[in-house]
Steps between C-alpha positions, in 0.01 A plus 500: 500500500632197683425629852143574412438146374698293744472480883809602705758479631707622213870438437691759298865446440800590288871426548565725798158624600570867458461601134189344346372347826582808707344737258187290454463459872547870550237590240253259663579644844445852367173402337390367836572830659844447659697821563807572284715490814375148585545384143861621495582347835360163383700520175821574697457180706619307203847613587490297817482177299875470467491474122797743470314729263373822646167647387398854583150646517610755237469229236145450609446874510622518141258221386206666673594840346498341152153356567360817647672736262611706798696459820327282762526790740256688281230229512213619709339151519748233393242221498253694286761629259651153440153354452417774246834426320416131460146578387623751242806305369414132532197284442397527872172655590388667823317173578825304452687739737219483759496120483880492533483708815234271651711195422816646647352621823 
């Protein structure tokens, strides 16, 4: 994982900063323990950029629901459940997730 092998700061980008970038940033914020409300509010700030394309947190909610296999509102511990998803469905280990959290904080 790039973040675990390179010192920050980190630059994540895509065309508008909402789809890939917004989702990636939201997942990292959730892993670090940010609340769903704070994550949504941050995602909505993209609409203030004047890019004439509106993004709604419901797109993010859909993505998280697909990852979790259930609505975000049903997640008891969003950080833990996302971490468990990545451990079970990718090549990441608990050590990788823990290292990521140290590097992001």
